[in-house]
C-alpha positions as CSV (number, residue, x, y, z in Angstrom):
1,X,19.8,-19.6,-3.9
2,X,17.2,-16.9,-4.6
3,X,17.5,-13.6,-2.9
4,X,14.5,-11.7,-2.5
5,X,14.8,-7.9,-2.0
6,X,11.8,-5.6,-0.6
7,X,11.7,-1.9,-0.7
8,X,8.9,1.0,-0.9
9,X,8.3,1.5,2.6
10,X,8.3,4.3,4.9
11,X,6.2,6.7,7.1
12,X,2.7,8.0,5.7
13,X,-0.3,9.1,7.7
14,X,-3.5,7.6,7.9
15,X,-5.4,7.3,5.1
16,X,-2.5,7.4,2.7
17,X,-0.7,4.9,0.0
18,X,2.8,2.9,-0.2
19,X,3.2,0.9,-3.0
20,X,6.0,-1.9,-2.0
21,X,8.2,-4.1,-4.6
22,X,9.8,-7.2,-4.0
23,X,12.4,-8.4,-6.9
24,X,13.7,-11.9,-6.9
25,X,17.5,-12.3,-8.0
26,X,17.2,-14.3,-10.4
27,X,14.7,-15.9,-12.6
28,X,12.4,-19.2,-11.6
29,X,10.4,-17.7,-8.9
30,X,7.4,-17.5,-11.7
31,X,6.4,-21.5,-11.1
32,X,6.1,-20.2,-7.2
33,X,2.8,-18.4,-5.2
34,X,4.3,-15.6,-3.6
35,X,3.0,-13.6,-1.0
36,X,3.5,-10.3,1.2
37,X,3.7,-10.7,4.9
38,X,4.5,-8.8,7.8
39,X,5.6,-8.2,11.1
40,X,4.4,-6.1,13.6
41,X,7.0,-5.4,17.3
42,X,6.2,-8.6,19.4
43,X,4.1,-9.9,16.8
44,X,4.2,-12.9,14.6
45,X,5.1,-12.3,11.3
46,X,1.1,-13.1,9.2
47,X,0.4,-13.8,5.3
48,X,-1.3,-10.7,4.5
49,X,-1.4,-11.5,0.3
50,X,-0.6,-14.0,-2.0
51,X,-1.4,-14.4,-5.5
52,X,-0.4,-17.8,-7.7
53,X,1.6,-18.4,-10.6
54,X,-1.6,-17.9,-12.5
55,X,-2.5,-14.7,-11.4
56,X,-5.8,-16.0,-8.6
57,X,-5.4,-13.9,-4.9
58,X,-6.1,-14.0,-1.7
59,X,-5.7,-11.4,1.3
60,X,-6.5,-11.4,4.7
61,X,-9.7,-9.7,5.9
62,X,-8.0,-7.0,7.7
63,X,-6.4,-5.6,4.1
64,X,-9.2,-6.9,1.8
65,X,-10.5,-4.2,-0.3
66,X,-7.5,-1.9,0.5
67,X,-4.4,-3.9,-0.2
68,X,-4.2,-5.3,-3.8
69,X,-1.1,-7.5,-4.9
70,X,0.0,-7.9,-8.1
71,X,3.5,-9.9,-9.6
72,X,5.5,-9.2,-13.2
73,X,7.1,-11.9,-13.8
74,X,9.5,-10.9,-16.6
75,X,10.9,-9.1,-13.9
76,X,10.9,-10.8,-11.2
77,X,9.2,-8.6,-8.7
78,X,6.2,-8.6,-6.6
79,X,4.1,-6.0,-5.8
80,X,1.7,-4.7,-3.1
81,X,-0.1,-1.8,-3.3
82,X,-1.5,-0.5,-0.3
83,X,-4.2,2.2,-0.1
84,X,-6.1,3.5,3.0
85,X,-3.3,2.7,5.6
86,X,-4.2,2.8,9.3
87,X,-1.6,2.7,11.8
88,X,-2.4,-0.9,12.4
89,X,-0.4,-1.8,9.1
90,X,3.0,-0.4,10.4
91,X,5.2,-3.5,10.2
92,X,8.1,-4.9,8.3
93,X,6.8,-6.0,5.4
94,X,8.7,-9.0,3.7
95,X,8.2,-11.8,0.9
96,X,8.2,-14.7,0.4
97,X,6.6,-17.9,-1.0
98,X,3.7,-19.7,-0.3
99,X,4.7,-21.7,2.0
100,X,7.5,-19.8,2.5
101,X,10.8,-21.8,1.2
102,X,13.4,-18.7,0.3
103,X,15.6,-16.8,2.3
104,X,13.7,-13.8,4.3
105,X,15.5,-10.1,2.4
106,X,15.6,-7.5,4.4
107,X,12.2,-6.7,5.0
108,X,10.7,-2.9,4.7
109,X,9.2,-0.7,7.1
110,X,6.1,0.7,7.1
111,X,5.1,3.4,9.7
112,X,1.6,4.7,9.7
113,X,1.1,8.0,11.8
114,X,0.5,11.4,12.0
């Protein structure tokens, strides 16, 4: 079973940036479309960005133009560059395949606040 480990979250002021990383425990995930999901307190988990094995990306409207998803299959890693962060981006961020087919990792907390 592939394990996913997310990192890179933290506390940042509005307008700031963070880069999240998600490392898979073994190879093989390169064939999957991978995505970054987030879950705010009291809200359902939502998919915010995805990247196909060939590099085609999609974003939810609220993050389009601010977030960039990328992947390095040789390193079994998916990234999420987040710029111009807003308080409403505050959530725990997770990565997983799209559709979900792997066990969830522990996520990484992103808090946007002044």
